C-alpha distance (Angstrom), angle and dihedral (degrees) to the residues before:
residue distance angle dihedral
M1 . . .
A2 3.79 . .
A3 3.80 113.4 .
L4 3.81 129.0 -129.5
P5 3.83 97.4 -89.6
E6 3.81 92.0 53.9
L7 3.82 93.6 42.5
L8 3.81 91.6 51.1
G9 3.81 89.6 48.7
R10 3.79 89.4 54.0
Q11 3.80 90.7 51.2
A12 3.81 89.8 54.0
G13 3.81 88.8 53.3
I14 3.81 93.3 48.7
L15 3.82 98.7 39.1
P16 3.83 104.9 23.6
S17 3.80 97.5 154.4
R18 3.81 99.7 37.0
V19 3.81 114.0 108.5
A20 3.80 109.4 -104.8
L21 3.81 101.5 172.1
R22 3.78 127.2 24.6
G23 3.79 125.1 -176.4
P24 3.81 133.6 170.9
D25 3.82 92.7 -87.2
S26 3.79 106.6 19.3
A27 3.78 145.9 30.3
F28 3.81 131.7 -158.1
S29 3.78 125.6 -157.2
Y30 3.80 117.6 -141.2
A31 3.80 90.0 -99.1
Q32 3.81 93.1 47.6
M33 3.81 91.4 46.2
M34 3.80 93.4 54.7
Q35 3.79 92.4 42.7
A36 3.82 91.3 53.1
A37 3.83 93.3 43.7
N38 3.83 91.7 50.1
A39 3.81 91.5 49.1
L40 3.81 90.6 51.5
A41 3.83 90.5 46.2
D42 3.82 90.1 55.4
Q43 3.79 90.8 53.1
L44 3.80 91.8 49.1
N45 3.80 90.3 52.5
R46 3.81 92.5 47.1
S47 3.82 89.4 50.8
G48 3.78 91.3 52.8
V49 3.79 93.9 -120.5
R50 3.81 114.1 169.4
R51 3.81 104.1 160.6
A52 3.79 120.6 27.1
G53 3.77 131.8 -177.5
L54 3.81 112.1 -142.8
C55 3.80 112.7 -146.4
G56 3.75 137.6 -178.3
D57 3.75 148.4 53.0
N58 3.77 124.6 -50.3
S59 3.80 109.4 -68.9
V60 3.80 143.4 138.0
A61 3.81 87.5 -104.6
W62 3.82 90.2 58.4
V63 3.81 90.9 56.1
L64 3.81 92.2 46.9
A65 3.81 90.8 51.9
D66 3.80 91.6 48.6
L67 3.81 92.1 50.1
A68 3.81 90.1 46.5
C69 3.80 89.9 57.1
L70 3.82 89.9 51.1
L71 3.81 91.4 50.8
A72 3.82 94.5 44.1
G73 3.80 95.7 46.6
V74 3.81 90.1 -119.0
V75 3.80 117.8 151.9
C76 3.80 104.1 -115.5
V77 3.81 120.0 -152.3
P78 3.83 111.5 -171.9
M79 3.80 108.9 -149.4
P80 3.82 114.5 -144.7
V81 3.78 111.8 -127.7
F82 3.81 90.5 -140.6
F83 3.82 96.1 59.1
S84 3.78 115.6 115.5
H85 3.82 119.8 -116.9
S86 3.80 91.7 -101.3
Q87 3.80 91.8 49.6
T88 3.80 91.4 50.0
S89 3.81 91.4 49.5
H90 3.79 89.7 49.6
L91 3.81 90.5 50.7
I92 3.82 93.6 50.8
E93 3.79 93.7 47.6
R94 3.78 96.8 40.7
A95 3.81 94.3 49.3
G96 3.80 93.4 43.8
L97 3.80 92.5 -130.2
D98 3.78 115.7 -166.3
C99 3.79 94.8 -167.8
L100 3.77 145.9 8.2
L101 3.79 122.0 -129.7
S102 3.77 110.3 -155.4
V103 3.79 136.1 179.9
E104 3.82 88.9 -144.2
A105 3.78 129.9 64.3
S106 3.81 116.9 -109.0
A107 3.79 137.7 175.8
G108 3.80 112.6 -72.6
A109 3.80 93.8 9.9
E110 3.81 124.7 134.6
H111 3.80 119.3 -136.7
L112 3.81 110.5 -127.5
G113 3.80 94.9 -177.8
H114 3.81 133.8 -103.4
G115 3.80 90.7 65.5
I116 3.83 95.6 -59.4
W117 3.81 122.5 131.5
L118 3.81 125.0 -167.1
R119 3.81 124.0 -155.0
H120 3.80 119.4 -178.3
L121 3.80 118.2 -135.2
P122 3.80 129.3 -149.5
V123 3.78 114.6 -99.5
S124 3.81 112.0 -94.6
A125 3.77 119.9 -140.9
A126 3.81 90.0 -159.4
A127 3.80 96.6 64.4
A128 3.78 111.0 140.6
R129 3.78 127.2 -129.3
M130 3.80 115.4 -93.8
P131 3.82 130.2 -170.9
R132 3.82 114.2 -94.3
E133 3.82 96.7 -117.0
T134 3.80 95.0 50.6
A135 3.81 112.5 138.8
K136 3.79 100.2 161.8
I137 3.79 134.0 20.6
T138 3.76 114.2 -158.5
F139 3.77 114.7 -165.3
T140 3.77 116.6 -147.3
S141 3.79 118.6 -142.5
G142 3.80 87.4 -105.2
S143 3.79 120.7 -121.0
T144 3.81 90.1 -127.1
G145 3.79 95.9 38.2
T146 3.82 93.5 -96.7
P147 3.83 109.0 107.3
K148 3.80 117.6 -126.6
G149 3.80 120.1 -146.5
V150 3.81 118.2 -132.7
C151 3.81 112.1 -160.0
L152 3.81 117.5 -144.0
S153 3.80 133.0 179.6
V154 3.79 128.4 -138.8
E155 3.81 88.5 -112.2
Q156 3.80 92.5 55.4
M157 3.80 94.1 49.4
T158 3.80 90.0 45.5
A159 3.81 92.0 51.3
T160 3.80 92.2 52.4
T161 3.81 92.6 46.9
L162 3.80 93.1 49.9
A163 3.80 92.1 45.8
L164 3.81 89.4 53.0
K165 3.79 90.6 48.2
E166 3.80 89.2 52.4
R167 3.82 93.0 48.4
L168 3.82 91.3 49.7
G169 3.79 94.6 43.9
G170 3.79 92.9 121.1
V171 3.80 95.1 51.4
E172 3.81 122.1 81.0
L173 3.78 107.5 -143.3
E174 3.79 106.9 177.3
Q175 3.82 98.4 153.0
H176 3.81 123.1 41.8
L177 3.82 123.8 179.4
C178 3.81 117.5 -156.1
L179 3.80 111.1 -134.2
L180 3.80 100.7 160.3
P181 3.82 122.3 70.2
M182 3.80 108.3 -87.1
A183 3.79 88.6 -129.0
T184 3.81 85.3 68.6
L185 3.79 105.6 96.6
L186 3.80 92.6 -139.7
E187 3.81 92.7 59.3
N188 3.80 91.3 38.5
I189 3.80 93.1 58.0
A190 3.81 105.9 24.2
G191 3.81 96.1 31.4
I192 3.83 100.7 42.1
Y193 3.80 113.5 15.8
L194 3.82 95.1 38.0
P195 3.84 98.3 51.2
L196 3.81 90.1 45.2
L197 3.82 92.3 52.6
M198 3.82 87.9 47.7
G199 3.80 91.2 53.8
G200 3.80 94.0 -111.7
T201 3.79 134.8 134.7
V202 3.80 120.8 -103.6
N203 3.81 109.3 -144.9
I204 3.78 114.2 -156.0
A205 3.79 132.6 -171.6
P206 3.82 133.5 164.9
L207 3.78 107.8 -86.6
Q208 3.78 93.0 -124.8
S209 3.80 89.8 59.3
L210 3.81 86.2 58.7
G211 3.79 92.5 51.1
M212 3.81 98.3 -99.7
T213 3.79 129.4 125.0
G214 3.80 127.8 175.5
S215 3.79 114.3 -21.8
S216 3.79 98.3 -52.5
G217 3.81 111.0 23.0
L218 3.79 114.4 111.7
D219 3.81 136.2 176.0
P220 3.83 103.1 -169.7
A221 3.81 94.6 -164.6
R222 3.81 93.1 57.2
L223 3.79 90.8 43.1
V224 3.79 92.1 54.3
Q225 3.81 92.0 43.6
G226 3.81 91.1 53.3
I227 3.80 92.9 47.9
N228 3.80 93.0 46.9
Q229 3.79 90.2 52.0
G230 3.81 94.1 46.8
E231 3.84 97.5 45.6
P232 3.82 92.9 -157.3
H233 3.79 125.5 -171.2
S234 3.79 93.9 -146.0
L235 3.79 140.6 25.5
I236 3.79 134.9 177.5
L237 3.79 111.8 -136.0
V238 3.77 137.1 -171.8
P239 3.84 113.6 -149.9
E240 3.80 94.4 -94.4
L241 3.81 92.5 55.1
A242 3.80 90.0 45.4
M243 3.80 89.4 53.8
A244 3.80 91.5 51.8
L245 3.81 92.6 50.1
V246 3.80 94.1 45.3
T247 3.80 90.6 50.7
A248 3.81 91.4 48.4
A249 3.81 92.2 47.3
E250 3.81 91.5 50.8
H251 3.80 89.1 56.6
G252 3.79 96.6 45.2
Q253 3.80 93.8 -110.9
L254 3.81 97.7 115.7
D255 3.80 122.0 72.8
S256 3.80 101.0 -144.8
R257 3.80 99.1 168.6
S258 3.80 93.9 106.8
F259 3.82 95.5 50.2
R260 3.80 118.7 113.6
F261 3.79 103.5 156.8
L262 3.80 130.7 12.2
A263 3.80 112.3 -177.2
V264 3.81 117.1 -155.5
G265 3.79 122.5 -164.7
G266 3.77 145.1 109.2
G267 3.82 94.5 98.6
R268 3.77 145.9 11.5
V269 3.81 112.7 -41.3
S270 3.79 117.8 -163.1
S271 3.79 117.3 -130.9
G272 3.80 87.8 -134.7
L273 3.80 91.6 60.1
L274 3.81 92.0 50.1
A275 3.80 90.4 48.5
R276 3.80 91.5 51.1
G277 3.79 89.9 48.3
H278 3.80 93.2 51.5
A279 3.82 90.2 47.2
A280 3.82 88.3 53.3
G281 3.81 90.8 51.8
L282 3.81 98.9 -104.2
P283 3.84 116.4 143.5
L284 3.81 95.1 -135.6
Y285 3.81 117.4 172.8
E286 3.78 122.5 -177.9
G287 3.78 121.8 -138.9
Y288 3.77 138.6 175.0
G289 3.77 136.6 -144.1
L290 3.76 147.9 125.9
S291 3.78 137.0 -137.7
E292 3.79 91.2 -107.3
C293 3.84 88.1 66.0
S294 3.83 97.4 43.7
S295 3.81 90.7 -90.8
V296 3.85 104.9 -70.8
V297 3.81 128.7 68.9
A298 3.81 105.3 152.2
L299 3.79 136.2 13.0
N300 3.78 140.7 -178.4
V301 3.81 113.6 -135.5
P302 3.81 135.3 177.7
G303 3.79 109.4 -68.9
A304 3.81 92.7 14.4
E305 3.77 108.0 62.4
V306 3.79 136.3 116.6
E307 3.79 122.5 -166.5
G308 3.78 113.1 -116.9
T309 3.81 93.8 26.1
V310 3.80 135.3 90.1
G311 3.79 91.5 -130.9
K312 3.77 133.7 -106.3
P313 3.82 119.4 -41.4
L314 3.82 114.8 -97.2
S315 3.80 117.3 -101.5
H316 3.81 95.7 -106.3
V317 3.83 95.7 63.3
E318 3.77 140.1 51.4
V319 3.80 120.2 -138.4
R320 3.78 129.3 -167.1
V321 3.80 137.0 163.1
D322 3.79 117.9 -133.1
D323 3.79 128.2 -144.9
R324 3.82 90.0 -86.6
R325 3.83 88.6 56.9
H326 3.82 90.2 -113.3
I327 3.81 114.6 150.1
L328 3.81 110.0 -123.7
I329 3.82 126.0 -168.8
R330 3.79 133.0 -162.9
G331 3.79 133.4 177.5
N332 3.79 111.0 46.4
T333 3.76 107.1 31.0
H334 3.78 125.9 146.9
L335 3.78 126.5 -82.0
G336 3.80 90.1 -117.2
Y337 3.78 141.4 -80.9
L338 3.77 120.5 -60.1
G339 3.79 109.2 -94.0
E340 3.80 95.6 7.9
Q341 3.77 132.7 101.8
P342 3.82 113.8 -99.6
D343 3.79 114.9 -97.1
D344 3.79 110.1 -113.2
H345 3.80 94.3 -160.3
E346 3.79 114.6 117.1
W347 3.81 92.6 -143.3
L348 3.80 124.1 51.2
D349 3.80 113.6 -135.6
T350 3.80 104.4 -142.1
G351 3.79 95.9 -164.4
D352 3.82 88.7 -124.6
L353 3.78 127.0 117.7
G354 3.78 119.8 -134.4
A355 3.78 152.2 127.2
V356 3.80 139.1 -123.2
D357 3.80 118.1 -140.3
T358 3.80 126.2 -142.6
A359 3.81 91.3 -92.8
G360 3.80 91.4 54.6
F361 3.81 98.7 -105.4
L362 3.79 114.9 145.9
S363 3.80 124.1 -138.2
V364 3.80 124.0 -167.6
N365 3.80 116.4 -148.4
G366 3.79 106.0 179.9
R367 3.77 144.2 -68.5
A368 3.75 124.9 -45.5
K369 3.78 89.0 -142.9
N370 3.79 133.1 34.0
L371 3.78 96.6 -84.3
L372 3.80 114.3 140.8
I373 3.80 118.4 -145.3
T374 3.80 115.2 -160.3
S375 3.78 122.3 -142.2
F376 3.81 86.4 -103.5
G377 3.81 89.7 60.8
R378 3.83 97.2 -106.9
N379 3.80 119.6 144.2
I380 3.80 118.0 -133.5
S381 3.78 130.2 -179.7
P382 3.81 107.8 -142.3
E383 3.80 90.1 -153.3
W384 3.79 89.7 60.6
L385 3.81 94.6 53.3
E386 3.80 92.3 40.8
S387 3.78 90.8 57.7
E388 3.82 89.8 48.1
L389 3.82 90.8 51.4
V390 3.78 94.0 49.0
Q391 3.80 89.4 50.8
A392 3.81 97.4 42.6
L393 3.81 97.9 43.8
G394 3.77 102.6 26.9
A395 3.79 86.7 -121.8
H396 3.80 121.5 173.9
Q397 3.79 92.2 -143.3
A398 3.80 137.1 3.4
V399 3.79 133.1 -170.5
V400 3.81 120.8 -172.3
F401 3.79 120.4 -155.8
G402 3.81 139.3 160.3
D403 3.81 109.2 113.2
G404 3.82 105.4 178.2
D405 3.84 94.1 14.7
P406 3.83 123.7 116.1
N407 3.82 90.5 -112.4
P408 3.79 133.5 5.7
S409 3.81 125.4 -101.6
A410 3.78 131.7 -158.8
L411 3.79 143.9 -147.9
V412 3.81 110.8 -145.3
V413 3.78 132.9 -177.7
I414 3.83 114.2 -135.3
R415 3.80 114.9 176.6
D416 3.80 104.0 171.1
G417 3.80 95.9 84.2
R418 3.80 98.3 -107.3
S419 3.78 110.9 149.0
P420 3.79 123.6 -125.4
E421 3.78 91.1 -108.6
Q422 3.80 90.6 53.6
L423 3.80 88.5 53.1
R424 3.80 93.2 49.4
G425 3.81 93.1 84.7
A426 3.80 92.9 54.3
L427 3.79 90.1 46.7
A428 3.79 91.5 50.5
T429 3.81 90.0 50.7
L430 3.79 90.9 49.1
N431 3.81 92.0 48.9
A432 3.80 91.5 49.1
G433 3.79 90.4 58.4
L434 3.80 95.3 47.8
P435 3.82 127.4 83.9
D436 3.80 105.0 -96.2
Y437 3.81 94.2 -113.3
A438 3.83 89.2 59.8
R439 3.80 97.8 46.7
L440 3.77 114.2 122.5
E441 3.78 117.6 -107.4
A442 3.80 95.4 -165.2
V443 3.79 136.7 -2.0
Y444 3.81 119.2 -156.2
I445 3.80 114.5 -150.8
R446 3.79 116.7 -143.7
R447 3.81 126.5 -177.3
Q448 3.82 100.7 -161.9
L449 3.80 123.2 72.6
L450 3.78 120.2 -111.2
T451 3.78 104.1 -117.9
Q452 3.76 141.9 -155.4
A453 3.81 89.8 -126.8
Q454 3.82 90.0 61.8
G455 3.80 90.3 49.3
H456 3.81 92.3 -115.7
W457 3.81 101.0 107.4
T458 3.78 134.9 39.6
A459 3.78 125.8 -128.3
N460 3.80 90.5 -108.2
G461 3.79 93.0 52.9
R462 3.81 105.7 -95.6
P463 3.80 129.6 128.4
V464 3.80 118.4 -105.1
R465 3.78 93.9 -134.7
H466 3.78 101.5 -170.8
Q467 3.82 91.9 53.4
L468 3.79 92.6 43.3
Q469 3.79 89.4 53.0
V470 3.81 90.6 52.3
D471 3.80 92.6 48.9
L472 3.81 96.3 37.2
P473 3.85 97.7 107.6
K474 3.80 90.9 53.3
L475 3.79 93.1 44.3
L476 3.80 92.7 49.9
A477 3.78 90.6 48.5
G478 3.78 88.5 59.2
A479 3.78 93.7 50.1
F480 3.78 134.0 72.3
P481 3.81 115.4 -119.4
V482 3.77 128.7 -134.7
F483 3.81 109.1 -163.5
M484 3.79 115.4 -154.1
N485 3.83 95.0 -160.6
L486 3.81 96.2 -120.9
S487 3.81 95.9 126.2
V488 3.76 118.3 130.2
D489 3.77 108.1 -98.3
Q490 3.79 107.3 -113.6
S491 3.78 93.9 157.9
T492 3.77 92.3 113.5
F493 3.80 89.8 67.7
S494 3.76 126.0 55.2
T495 3.77 108.0 -121.5
P496 3.80 114.3 -108.9
P497 3.81 119.1 -129.5
G498 3.77 111.6 -78.9
D499 3.82 94.3 18.8
T500 3.80 109.0 127.3
D501 3.82 99.8 -177.0
M502 3.82 89.5 120.1
A503 3.79 110.0 9.4
F504 3.79 114.0 -160.8
F505 3.81 93.1 -113.9
D506 3.81 89.7 57.0
R507 3.80 90.5 47.3
L508 3.81 90.2 49.4
Q509 3.79 90.8 52.4
S510 3.78 92.6 46.6
E511 3.81 98.0 45.8
T512 3.81 94.0 47.9
A513 3.80 96.2 45.6
Q514 3.82 93.8 102.6
A515 3.79 92.6 48.2
R516 3.82 90.6 47.2
A517 3.79 89.8 59.4
H518 3.83 88.6 69.3
V519 3.81 87.7 64.6
T520 3.79 100.3 41.2
G521 3.79 91.5 42.2
A522 3.81 95.5 56.5
P523 3.84 112.6 130.2
V524 3.80 91.3 -122.3
V525 3.81 91.4 68.0
E526 3.80 92.5 59.1
A527 3.81 92.2 38.8
I528 3.82 91.5 57.4
R529 3.79 91.4 49.8
E530 3.81 89.9 49.4
G531 3.82 92.7 48.8
R532 3.82 93.5 -111.9
F533 3.79 98.7 129.8
D534 3.78 133.0 104.4
I535 3.80 141.7 -173.1
K536 3.80 91.8 -92.6
G537 3.79 92.1 61.1
Y538 3.80 92.7 45.3
T539 3.80 95.6 50.7
W540 3.81 90.6 44.5
F541 3.81 89.2 55.0
L542 3.82 92.8 47.1
T543 3.80 90.1 49.4
Q544 3.80 91.2 55.8
A545 3.80 90.0 44.7
Y546 3.81 89.9 55.0
H547 3.80 92.3 51.4
H548 3.81 93.9 54.7
V549 3.82 99.5 33.4
K550 3.82 90.8 55.3
H551 3.81 86.6 64.0
T552 3.82 95.8 49.9
V553 3.81 96.7 91.2
P554 3.84 94.8 39.3
L555 3.82 88.9 50.7
M556 3.80 90.6 50.3
M557 3.79 91.1 50.4
A558 3.81 91.4 48.2
C559 3.81 90.5 48.4
G560 3.80 92.4 48.6
G561 3.79 91.1 51.4
Q562 3.82 92.7 53.0
L563 3.80 99.9 43.2
P564 3.82 115.9 113.0
E565 3.80 119.8 -121.5
R566 3.81 91.8 -103.9
L567 3.81 87.2 67.6
E568 3.79 95.3 52.0
F569 3.80 89.7 124.8
V570 3.81 87.9 59.9
R571 3.82 91.4 50.8
K572 3.80 88.3 53.4
A573 3.81 89.8 51.9
L574 3.80 89.9 51.5
V575 3.80 89.8 58.3
E576 3.80 88.6 59.0
Y577 3.79 91.2 45.7
I578 3.80 92.2 51.7
E579 3.80 91.6 53.1
E580 3.79 90.3 51.5
E581 3.80 97.1 44.2
Y582 3.79 102.4 40.5
G583 3.79 112.3 118.3
H584 3.80 98.5 9.5
H585 3.79 91.8 122.7
E586 3.80 87.9 63.6
W587 3.80 89.3 56.4
I588 3.79 88.2 59.6
L589 3.81 92.5 51.1
N590 3.81 88.8 51.8
D591 3.82 89.8 51.6
L592 3.81 89.7 51.2
E593 3.77 91.2 50.0
A594 3.82 89.4 52.2
C595 3.81 86.4 55.0
G596 3.84 90.2 54.6
E597 3.80 97.8 -100.8
D598 3.84 127.5 138.3
K599 3.81 107.2 -107.8
D600 3.79 95.5 -160.9
A601 3.78 93.7 50.0
I602 3.80 90.2 53.7
R603 3.81 92.8 43.7
H604 3.79 90.9 57.5
G605 3.79 96.9 35.9
N606 3.79 130.8 96.3
P607 3.81 128.7 -102.7
D608 3.78 129.4 -126.0
T609 3.81 114.0 -81.0
S610 3.80 91.8 -107.9
I611 3.82 92.3 58.2
E612 3.81 92.2 43.0
L613 3.80 89.4 54.1
M614 3.80 93.8 44.0
V615 3.80 93.6 54.4
A616 3.82 92.8 42.9
Y617 3.81 90.7 49.4
L618 3.81 92.0 53.9
Y619 3.83 94.0 48.3
D620 3.79 88.6 49.1
R621 3.82 93.9 49.6
I622 3.81 90.7 49.8
Q623 3.81 93.9 48.4
R624 3.82 102.1 35.6
G625 3.79 104.1 19.7
N626 3.79 134.8 29.9
P627 3.84 112.0 -38.7
A628 3.82 89.6 -147.0
A629 3.82 85.4 75.4
F630 3.81 86.8 83.6
F631 3.80 88.9 78.5
G632 3.79 90.0 63.9
M633 3.80 86.0 71.8
V634 3.81 90.7 48.8
Q635 3.81 89.5 53.5
V636 3.79 90.7 53.6
L637 3.79 103.0 41.0
E638 3.79 100.8 39.9
G639 3.79 92.7 41.4
T640 3.80 91.3 49.3
S641 3.80 90.9 48.2
I642 3.80 91.8 55.4
E643 3.78 92.7 45.4
L644 3.79 101.0 43.6
A645 3.81 113.5 9.2
T646 3.80 104.2 80.7
P647 3.84 100.6 36.0
L648 3.81 93.8 43.4
G649 3.80 92.5 42.4
E650 3.79 90.6 55.8
A651 3.81 91.3 48.8
I652 3.83 92.9 48.5
Q653 3.80 93.5 48.5
K654 3.79 91.3 49.8
Q655 3.82 92.2 49.7
L656 3.81 97.4 43.7
G657 3.80 99.6 35.0
L658 3.81 92.2 -134.9
P659 3.83 123.0 160.6
D660 3.81 123.3 -103.9
E661 3.82 87.8 -106.2
A662 3.82 88.0 72.0
F663 3.82 93.0 59.7
S664 3.81 106.6 49.1
Y665 3.81 91.4 115.6
L666 3.82 98.3 48.4
Y667 3.78 97.3 40.4
S668 3.79 96.2 43.4
H669 3.77 92.3 49.5
G670 3.75 94.9 47.6
A671 3.81 88.8 60.1
L672 3.80 101.4 26.1
D673 3.77 94.6 51.8
Q674 3.81 90.8 56.6
E675 3.82 86.9 72.5
H676 3.80 92.5 37.9
F677 3.78 91.2 52.9
E678 3.81 93.1 54.8
F679 3.80 88.9 49.2
F680 3.79 88.3 48.8
R681 3.82 92.5 48.0
K682 3.80 92.2 54.7
L683 3.80 92.5 44.7
M684 3.80 92.8 51.3
N685 3.80 91.6 50.3
E686 3.80 88.6 57.7
I687 3.81 92.0 57.4
T688 3.80 105.5 92.1
D689 3.81 104.8 160.1
A690 3.81 109.8 109.3
D691 3.83 93.9 -142.2
D692 3.80 92.1 50.7
Q693 3.79 91.1 48.6
Q694 3.80 93.2 49.6
A695 3.80 91.7 48.0
I696 3.81 90.1 55.2
I697 3.81 92.6 47.4
D698 3.81 92.9 48.5
A699 3.81 92.3 47.5
A700 3.80 92.0 48.1
R701 3.79 90.7 53.2
M702 3.81 91.3 50.5
V703 3.80 94.1 46.4
Y704 3.81 91.1 47.8
R705 3.80 87.2 54.4
L706 3.81 96.3 47.7
Y707 3.80 96.6 39.0
G708 3.78 88.0 46.9
D709 3.81 89.6 52.0
M710 3.81 88.1 56.3
L711 3.80 91.8 51.2
H712 3.81 90.7 47.4
S713 3.83 88.1 54.5
I714 3.81 97.6 55.1
P715 3.82 107.1 122.1
L716 3.80 113.3 -113.6
P717 3.81 127.6 -162.8
A718 3.81 92.9 -122.0
N719 3.81 89.2 59.6
R720 3.80 90.2 -129.6
K721 3.77 101.4 158.6
E722 3.75 123.1 -173.3
Q723 3.75 126.9 -155.8
R724 3.77 111.2 -90.6
H725 3.77 123.3 -131.4
E726 3.78 105.8 -160.9
A727 3.78 113.0 170.0
A728 3.79 110.4 -136.9
């Protein structure tokens, strides 16, 4: 079998003038491409290069450097642009690189021509052993954060490329647009080598011009604009890109007339997404593979596809499923891992679970282990991130989840009373030190330990993941979220019914985060934790609580009377709220009496200006604005109760030595509002009208400001007074 260098040379002889590579500023015919690659290969050989790291953004120069390494017999190590500094250093040392080839100029680098720069590296004594026939080392993202090098030969990459060409024989793919980083093996083989062996043109643009940054950043509008301009016949998509294109197609923003084949892989793909894509006219075809098999093992194609499967295995491999349901592969597996002894087993155990039907179509049903795979195709070990969270936050317990999501999330147990906003800084620091594909999207703060009795924790201190996954909605409802604003930006597209990429509750939390800091950052919170709090401050707070809680039910009734018929489901929810909330203001008066205060004097007294304005603002919004604004107050008060009530109540009682009868309001709301907040979350996610949503967000921001002003005004023994910011 002829190898890639020879096959590409033949293409240049057959199609010398056809455009092979096209970038924003240049184009190379097949003949020009091979001439440039051969010239670069000669320079690599003259420089004595044996192992080269290939760096940089997608570009024509990147492809020329990669082909030059193939022609020169140089081991090429593509370096993912999204790797952290420590991961990149590990890659260089582990692979024993003697130079870096870059598409950008750098200090001390020599220009080889055609936009390629060479910088020699000092010899590393820690270089790992690699198999003799290694031509390319592809580093996975590393499930524990440490990249793992997969060694591949020219013959293996050639076999995969030819098998793909055979499978796609009935599809004319003359124009391919590279969307994935070229350092990704899937794009390297199926997005460069395959189109070239099919006589097509590989269209290349900087990833940022297509709306992508790092491994997980995405601007859908720019992505769609770039695709519409390029009019490609084929694309390779990870699930997150597929979601963006399906959403755009459903709203008439994507010109899909040129599409002939859109391959989807690299992570779990929902059948619902594929169905939506087909309904929108997108030729989406799911495939499956792994780096250890030169990226592609099975693929659905026109005329040979089965819904719910990843297609039939390619002709160059054999696939079977053992009695444990593990997917095993034989025939074109890797030479081995960098620095490890070759595996002598005939069949490669992929670590995936699956099945093969009677017609030979393969389905993939999940991971044999706990590995999470993001929708961008990045592998993450939850145990790795959990240990990082425990260390960074001082958490008692941590559980990471998010298989199939753009970024992982976590449920953590914090029992020292720190608020979510106080933890945000530590979370931001942790995220900054992680590879971007492993950064946490959201962290849910829980106060109670996960226990063995509940089935969530083992006797030796490990999470019971299958039970946690079952109970996750309930557990998250009882926790307070901190959103790290990493979500894929889908704001350019209106969200179709049933799409939960950015539920309104999540948006409400995210867009009021800055306003919420005025509440959680009030001096009283720190004063209580430092023991600087007295009975005067506590009774002053309860007095203000009475003067706004006594309006809760009247505000609900006013809101219910003003709601339009389209929000009847909200009116029904208010009935349940009224039942729950009726009489709570009397609880507060009883607490004040237990503190030695005169209930009647407080009942007939006046509130602080901030509370007077807050209540008046809400009545005004209900009567003159959008009555849905009432739920902005619910967001503030119930969320604040969950976050602060129980831990601060315990601290106050310990400091002041007051009886339990003085804390019925704080303690009941810390627990009661856990259930309320889940009810509220579900209700908010049912509100889809943009005006209603904005009214709730605006009201929440105002109430955070005014309620925060009240908290900032609580008298403290140290007489540390802050400037007040009442809005009049």
